[in-house]
N, C-alpha and C positions, 0 to 999 in steps of 0.2 A: 528749242526743242521741248515739247511738253509731254508729260506722261499721263495717260488716262487711268488715274488711280481708281476711278469708279468701276471701270471694267475689270481691274485687277482684283478688287476686294468684293465685288458684288457676287452674291451666291457662293462664297468661298473665301479663302484667304491665300495670300502669297505663299505662306508656309505649306498649306495643304497642296497647292499646285506643285511646289518643289518636291514634296514627298511623293506625289504621284509620278513626277518625272524620274525620281530616283527608283521608285518601284518598277516603272517601265523599263528603265535601264537594267535593273537587276534581272528582270524576266528575260530581257534580250540576251544577257550574258549567260543565264542558265540554259536558254534554248540553244545557244551556240556551242556549249560544252556538254550538253546532255542529250538524251534521246528526245527527238522531236515528237510533239503530240500528233495524234492521228487527225489529219485535216480532211479526210475523205468524206464524201457524202454519205457513206454507209454508217458513219457515227452520228449523223444528224438526221432526225426523223422529219420528213417533209410533211407528214400528216400526224397531228397530235393524237396520241392514244387516249388522252384524257382531255377534259374540257379546258380550253385555253381562252383567256380573255386578254385582248390587246387594246392599248390606247396610246395615243401620241402625247408627248410631253415636251414643252418648249422651255429651254433653260439657257441662261447666259453663262455657261461654263464650256470649256473647250475639251476636257478629257472625260473619258468614261467613268473614271473613279470619282471625279468631282460630281458628275451627274448622278452616280449611285448614291453618294452622300446626300445630295440635295433631295433626291427622290425619297430617301429614308426619312428625312425630316418632314416631308409632306405626306407620308404614307397614310396617316390617319384620315386625311382628306381625300386621298386618291383611291384607297382600297375600297372595293365594292362590298366587302364584308369585314368582320373583325380581323385585325392583322394577324392574330395568333392562329387563325384558321387558314391562312394563305401562305404560299411561297411565291416570291416574285423575283424577276430579273429584268435588266435593262440592256438595250443594245443601241448602237449609234455612235456619233450622230450620222443620220442618213441624209440630212438636208440642212443647208444654211441659207437663211433669208433675213435681210435687214439686221445683220449682226447677231442673229439668234440661231441657236442650234436645235435641231429637232431630233428627239430620241423616241424610241419605241419601248413601252413598258408592258410586260406580260405577267399575267397572274394565273396560277393553278391552285386548286384546293389541296391543302396539306394531306388530308385523308386519302384522296385519290392518288397523290404522288407516292405515299407510303405503300398503298396497295399495288401500284405499278412496280415499285421497287421490289416488293416481296415476290411478285409473279416473275420477275426477271432475275431472280437469284441474287439479289443485292447489287444491282447495277450501280446504284448510288446516285448517279447524275443523269437526268433526262435532258438531252440536247434536242431542242426544237428550232426549226427555221422560222424566223419572224417574217411577217408579210412584207417588210421593207428589205429583206435580204440578209439581215443579221442573224445571230444565233443566240437563243436563250439557253441558259444552263440552270435548270432547277435542281437544287441539291436536297436529297432526302435527309431525314434525321440521322440515319445510319451513316450516310456520307459525311455529314458534319461531325459526327462523333469520331469517325475514322480520321478525318482531317485534324481534329483537335488532338487526338491521341498521337498522331504523327508529329504535330507541332510540339507537343509536350515531350515526346521522346527526343526530338531534335534539340529542344532547349536543355533537356537533362544531359544529353551527350555533350552539348556545347559547354554546359556548366562543369561537367566532369573533366573535360579536356582542359578548360580554363584553370580549374583548381589544381589539376595535375601539373600543368605547366608552372603555376605559382609555387607548388610544393617542390618540384624539381629545380626551379630557379633558386628557391631559398636554400636548398641543399647545396647547389653549386656555388652560391654566393658564400655559404658558410664553410665550404670545403677548405680554404686556406686556414681558417681559424681552427677547424677540427684537426687538420694536419699538424699545425703548430702545437696544439694541445697534446697530441700523441707524442710528438717529439719531446715536448717538455716532460711528459710523464716518463718516457724512456730515459731521458737525461737524469731526472731525479732518482730513478731506480738505480741507474749506473753509479750515481754519486753515493747513494746509500750503501751499495755493495762495496764500493771502494773504501768508504769510511769503515765499514765492518771489517774488511780485510786488514786495513791499517791497525784497527784495534786488536785484532787477533794475531797480528804479525809478531809481537814480542813473545807470545806464548808458543807460536810455531817455531820461532828461533830457539826458544829454550828446549822444546822437544827435539829439535834438530841437534842441538849440542849434546843432549842426553843420549840420543841415538849414536852420535859420533863417539861419545865416551864408551858406550857399550861395545861399539865395533872395534875400538882400539884395545879393549880388554878381552878380545876373543881368544887371545893366547892363554888366558887363565883357564883354570879348570871349570868345566860346565857345572852349573848348580845341580844337575841331575847326577853327576859323578859324586858330588859331595854328599847328596842325600843317600845315594847307594852305599857310600862308605859308612854313613851314620847309622844306617839300618842294621849294621852288624852289632851295634851296642845296645839295640832296643830289644826288649822282650815282648811277649804277646800282650802283657798288661800295660806297657808304656805307650804314651801317645804324645804327639807334637801339637802344641796349641797355636803357635805363630812362627812364621819364617819371614824375615826381612832381608832382601838382597839388594845391594846398591852398586854392584859391579866389582868392588874390591873386598867386601866383607859380607859375611852371612851371620845374622843374629837369629838364634833359634831358642824358642821358649816352649816348655812342655813339662811332662811328668815322667820320671824314670826312677828305678830302684836305686841306682848308684851313679849320680852325675859325675863324680870324680873319675870313675872308670871310663865313662864316655869321653871325657875331656882328654884323658891319657891316650885313648884309642885314636882320636882325631889328631892329636898333636904328633902322632907317629906317622901320619900320612905325609907323603912327599909334597903334595900341593898346598899344604897348610903351613903358613909361615909362623903363625902364633895363635894360641888359644887362650881366651879369657873367660873364666868361669865366674859368673856373677853370684849374687847371694842365693843360698839354697835354703828352702823351708820345707817342713813336713806337712803332708796333706793327710789328716786323720781319716777322712772318708775312704781314700783309696789305699792308704798305707805307703804311698810313693813320695819321692822328693820332687818338689817344684824347683825348676832351675831355669837359668838364662845363660846360654853359651854363645860366645862371639868368636867366629873363625875369621882370621885375617888370611886371605888367599895370596899366594905368591904371584908375582907379575908374569912369570913365564913358567911353562911346564918344565918339570925336571926330567 
């Protein structure tokens, strides 16, 4: 079995034909799942509203896309006037003879097509019936710009969706690592709090023991009662500089006219077990005696 490679590669390539087949298949799928194009005769003009020039073209290609590429390569020789002044399209093949395919090539002037497009409120594409029965589609500059804008918008949408999927995929892939990091941070915070509590626990225990001691000494006289009793021995000019209370004794420092009289007064109180009067010194500025008096409180009320 032999393969005619000359026929495969002449006026085209195998890759180009494969692309044409894929394009045809894509258009077929799009037509199957989307709104069908208008194929009625009302969309194709039987009589050209502008000047139309047609000529036959014989090519050794089998698909219209390959024929269009071949015609484009030969357009300098085929065009009746400069190519930038023309708009052309190709239809067919309408006949096969001696292994060759016959196509119909149509030309219109670009200026006349643009004028027709303006008169028809931007129709964009002029569909004309060829003399062989095919259909030309001459696209105006506005139609080409709209098609390019649509293509660019589609590409931009595709790129946005593609990168959005990549971003979402990266976030999903990184989700276990981020979850583990959050758990690690929470664990470290809990460990730090536990260590801090352990550090403060001895101080809390000491405070608890002190509170317990004070609660056990609730039967002793309240310090306010002691202070109320001491106020009997103070005159208007006397004052207290410091009071220290530890639950069993009260140490009072201050200035008074007669510290010995205050000590005797407090010793006579039933809730005082013992009175200790410290060193006494004179204050020349106030004329009073500076004293330190320690009262040992009885364990129970009398």
